[in-house]
C-alpha positions in Angstrom: 19.1 9.8 11.5 17.1 6.6 10.5 14.1 8.0 12.2 14.2 11.2 10.6 14.7 9.4 7.2 11.4 7.5 7.7 9.6 10.2 8.8 10.6 12.4 5.8 9.7 9.5 3.4 6.6 8.9 5.0 5.6 12.6 4.5 6.6 12.7 1.0 4.5 9.5 0.4 1.5 11.1 2.1 1.9 13.9 -0.3 2.0 11.8 -3.5 -1.1 9.9 -2.0 -3.0 13.2 -1.6 -2.1 14.4 -5.3 -3.2 10.9 -6.5 -6.5 11.2 -4.8 -7.0 14.9 -6.0 -6.3 13.6 -9.6 -9.0 10.8 -9.1 -11.6 13.4 -7.8 -11.2 15.5 -10.9 -11.4 12.4 -13.1 -7.8 12.2 -14.0 -7.3 8.4 -13.6 -4.3 7.9 -15.4 -2.4 10.6 -13.4 -3.6 9.0 -10.3 -2.0 5.8 -11.1 1.1 7.4 -12.4 1.5 9.1 -9.0 1.1 6.2 -6.9 2.9 3.5 -9.2 6.2 4.0 -7.5 4.6 3.7 -3.9 3.3 0.1 -4.9 6.7 -1.4 -4.0 7.5 0.9 -0.8 8.9 -0.5 2.2 6.5 1.1 4.3 3.6 -1.6 4.1 0.7 1.1 5.1 2.1 3.3 2.1 2.2 0.3 -0.5 -1.3 -0.6 0.8 -2.8 2.9 0.3 -1.2 3.0 -3.1 -2.9 -0.4 -4.0 -6.1 1.0 -2.7 -5.9 4.1 -5.2 -5.0 1.8 -8.0 -8.1 -0.5 -7.1 -10.4 2.5 -6.9 -9.3 3.7 -10.3 -9.9 0.3 -11.8 -13.2 0.3 -10.0 -14.2 3.6 -11.7 -13.1 2.2 -15.1 -15.4 -0.9 -14.5 -12.5 -3.3 -14.1 -13.9 -5.1 -11.2 -12.0 -8.3 -11.2 -8.7 -6.2 -11.7 -9.6 -4.0 -8.7 -10.2 -6.9 -6.5 -6.6 -8.2 -7.3 -5.1 -4.8 -6.2 -7.4 -4.4 -3.2 -6.3 -8.1 -2.1 -2.7 -6.9 -2.6 -3.4 -4.1 -0.2 -4.8 -6.2 2.4 -2.3 -8.7 2.1 0.3 -6.0 2.8 -1.6 -5.1 6.1 -2.6 -8.3 7.5 -0.9 -9.2 10.6 0.5 -5.7 11.1 -0.3 -4.2 14.7 -2.8 -1.8 14.6 -1.2 1.5 13.9 -3.2 4.7 13.3 -2.6 4.3 9.5 -3.5 0.9 9.3 -6.7 1.7 11.2 -7.9 3.7 8.3 -6.3 1.9 5.4 -7.4 -1.7 6.3 -11.1 -0.8 7.0 -11.1 1.1 3.7 -9.6 -1.9 1.8 -12.3 -4.1 3.6 -15.1 -2.1 2.6 -13.7 -1.8 -1.0 -13.5 -5.5 -1.2 -17.1 -5.9 0.0 -18.2 -3.4 -2.8 -15.9 -5.4 -5.5 -17.6 -8.6 -4.5 -21.0 -7.2 -4.7 -20.3 -5.8 -8.1 -18.7 -9.2 -9.3 -22.2 -11.0 -8.0 -20.4 -12.6 -5.3 -23.0 -11.6 -2.7 -21.9 -14.2 0.1 -18.5 -13.0 0.1 -19.7 -9.3 -0.1 -21.8 -10.0 3.0 -18.9 -11.5 4.8 -16.7 -8.7 4.3 -19.5 -6.2 5.5 -19.9 -8.1 8.5 -16.1 -8.2 9.2 -16.0 -4.4 8.6 -19.0 -4.0 11.4 -17.6 -6.4 13.8 -13.7 -5.6 13.6 -14.1 -1.8 12.9 -17.2 -0.7 14.5 -15.8 2.9 15.2 -14.8 3.4 11.5 -16.5 6.5 10.3 -16.7 5.4 6.7 -18.0 2.0 7.6 -21.7 3.2 7.0 -20.8 4.5 3.5 -19.2 1.3 2.5 -22.4 -0.7 3.8 -24.7 1.8 2.0 -22.7 1.7 -1.4 -22.4 -1.8 -1.5 -26.2 -2.6 -0.9 -27.2 0.1 -3.5 -24.6 -1.3 -6.1 -25.7 -4.9 -5.5 -29.5 -3.9 -5.8 -28.7 -2.1 -9.2 -27.0 -5.0 -10.3 -29.9 -7.3 -9.4 -32.5 -4.7 -11.2 -34.1 -4.0 -7.9 -33.0 -0.3 -7.9 -33.0 1.9 -11.2 -30.6 4.4 -11.5 -32.1 7.8 -12.3 -30.6 10.9 -13.9 -33.4 13.1 -12.4 -32.2 15.6 -9.8 -32.9 14.8 -6.2 -34.9 17.2 -4.1 -33.1 17.7 -0.7 -35.0 18.8 2.1 -33.5 20.4 5.1 -33.5 17.9 7.9 -36.1 18.7 10.8 -33.2 18.6 13.3 -32.1 22.2 12.3 -33.9 25.2 13.5 -36.3 26.8 10.9 -34.0 29.7 10.2 -31.1 27.3 9.7 -33.2 25.1 7.4 -33.8 28.3 5.2 -30.2 29.2 5.1 -28.8 25.7 4.8 -27.0 25.1 1.6 -27.3 22.0 -0.7 -24.0 20.5 0.7 -25.1 20.8 4.3 -28.5 19.4 3.4 -27.0 16.5 1.8 -24.3 15.8 4.5 -27.1 15.9 7.2 -29.5 13.8 5.0 -26.6 11.2 4.5 -25.7 11.3 8.0 -28.9 10.8 9.3 -29.9 7.8 6.7 -26.6 6.1 8.0 -27.5 6.6 11.5 -31.1 5.1 10.9 -29.8 2.4 8.8 -27.2 1.4 11.7 -30.0 1.7 14.2 -28.0 4.4 16.1 -29.7 7.1 17.9 -27.8 10.4 16.6 -28.0 12.3 20.0 -25.8 9.7 21.6 -23.1 9.6 18.7 -19.8 11.5 19.4 -19.0 14.2 17.3 -15.7 15.3 15.5 
């Protein structure tokens, strides 16, 4: 009975987290925080840490970087010392990546570099690691004035790895996904032909 109640609570929390993430995606940041606020005190530490991640992400989007870092650290503290579970293997590296980004935005580049190194060393198979690396480096370059933020439309060329007929038919989403994946692999020094597919 206890296991069943725990599973029901975890599923309910997962639905709330998905609802909050959807709200965040459509720009309803207040609704996202409203949905997850009750989960911040959840007994399940992975759920509470995931809720802290959502709140931290909302604060990031609002430009409240120092407050976002506090929430991110709250989530990390909840997961620190836990045995590696499937959920913590996603929640924990996401929080480490977010922390690297926040340090970079706050001008704390040494700490940002340390978190990026931790992400690469401790979670080499984490699929979103290259994205955190790229975002952090881009935001840091913008902050330092080395990279301009442009509003012009980007021209997406179909990657040469596609056959000619597929290059003509590929949608913008496919072109963008392939371009980002190829850039991330090139940045990581990985040969795309040797990478596992999912």
